[in-house]
N, C-alpha and C positions, 0 to 999 in steps of 0.2 A: 490540437488535442492535448490535454494535460492529463498525465497518468502518474500514479504513485504505486510503488510496490513495496510492501513490507515483508521481509523474510522473518518468519516466526519459527525459530528453531524447534520449539517444543509444542507448537500448536497442534492439538489433536486433529486427526484426519478422519474421525467418525463422529457420530452424534451422541455417543455414549458418555455424557458428562452431566453433572448436576449444576455447576455454575461455570461461568466463563473463566474465572480465575483458576479453578481446578482443572481446566481443560488445556493446560500448557500455556496459560496466560492469553487465552483468546479475548480477555478483557482489553488487552492492548490492541488487538485487531479491531474490536468494536470501537474503541476510542479513535483509532485512525480512520475508520470508515466515516465516523461523524465529521471529523475535521476535513477529510477529503471531499466528501460529497455534499454536505449540508452547509447552508448559510442561514441566516435568520429568515424563517418563513418560506424557504425554497431550497431546491437542489441547485448545485452549481452546474451550469450548462457546460458540456464538453469535457467532463471529468470522469475518469475511470479509476477505480481502486482495485488493486490486486493484492491478495494475501497468499504468499507461498508458505504452506504449512509443512514443517519438517518433523512433526511428532508422530507417535504411534496411532494406528497400527499399520498404515499404508502410505508413507511419504514417497515422493513429494506430491502434494495436492495443491491446486490453485483455486482460490475463490476469486471470481471476477465480478465486480459490481459496477454497473454502468449507470451513472447519474442521470443520463437522458431517458433511460427506459425503466428505471427503478420505480416501483409502485407498491402501494399497500404497506407502508412502513411508518413507524413513528421513530423518535430519536432516543427513547428510553432504553436502558440496558436490558430489562426483562424482555422487551419485544425482540431485540436483536439476539438475545440468548435463544429464544424460541426459533427465530429465523435461521440462525446459524446451525442449530441442532437439526432442524428440518432439512436444510440443503445438504448438510453433511451426511444425512441419511438417505439422500437421493431424491428428495422431493423438489419440485420446481417452485420457483418464486420469480415474479416479473423483475427483470433487470439483474438477476444474479445467476451465474453459472459456475459449475464446479467441474474441473477436469484434472487429469494427471499432467503436471508440467513442473519442471525444475526452474529455479531462478535463472540458471544459465540459459536454458531453452527460451524462456520468456525474453530475456535481454537480447539474445541473438536474433529472435524474431522481430523485435521492435527496431533494432538497429537496421535490419534488412528492409524494414518498412520506412526508413528514413528518419527515425526519431533521434533526437539528441539525448544521450544518456548521461545522467548525473548521479553519482554515488555520494550520499551525504557522509561527510567525514570531517572531523574538526580541523585536520591539517590540509584541507583542500583549498581550492581557489575561492576567494570571497564571493558570495552570492551576487554582490553588486557588479562583479566583473563577468558574470556568466550571461550568455545569450539564452534567455528563457522564452523567446518567441517561437511560434510554430509548434510542431509536435515535440513534446519532451516527455521523458520518463525519468522520474526521480526515485532512486532506490535507497531504502534504509533498512537497517536491522532493528530487531526488537531489543529488549533490555540486555541480551547477551551479546548482540552485535552480529555482523556478517562473518561467516567462516573465512579465514584468510585465503584459502584456495579459491573460494567463490569470488571474493573481492578482487583477487588478482585477475581472474578470468573476466569479470565485469569491466575492469579498467582497460581491457583490450578493446572495448567497444565504446567506452565513455571516459569521463574524467571525474575527479573528486571535486565536490563543491562543499564549502563551509558556510555555516551560519554564524561563525565567530568562535571565540575561545571557549565559550560556555558549552556545557553538554546539556541538551534538552531532552525531554520525553519525546518519544517517537511522534505522538499526536501533536505535540507543540511544534515540532519541526515541520510537519505538514501544514499546520496553520500559518507558520511564518512564511513558507514558500508560497502558499496561496496569497497571503497578504502582499508579498513583494510583486508577484505577477499581476494581481489585481491593480495595484498602484501603478505599475508600468503601463497597463492598458488604459487607465484613466488619463494619462498624460500624452 
């Protein structure tokens, strides 16, 4: 299983917003959902995306999107704006769940389940040297980054992984990781 978790420091934890950008940059969450779950004309099998939201009014809140069970979606931003607003207001959607969970709790649970944990960081081990087979959880921060105390905690369960010296958008990082894993499966 391949899983991604984005820590969104300011992502709103209710559905009271007009646009994703005004909702604590939930537009970044939307972009990461797309690059995690979707490929051309299909969902990626065996991929789950988590967004841990740290914004008002009731953090932390986790949105979990399971690519295998996700239904009734399109890839445009307006559709996802409506879906995220709806699930944050407590309505159900196939393949999407919302619960109270911190980034630390999520990583601790995945580690206990045998997942390899990688925290994306420019100064980490090069992705080409990392074992990306089996069950993995890739953790990344939004445009603000992971809080230092959380990063320190997460590294007790995993290690830093780097995509190189350049700094990329969160969604681009997920795309690159998917590409590397997809290429390794082909060979």
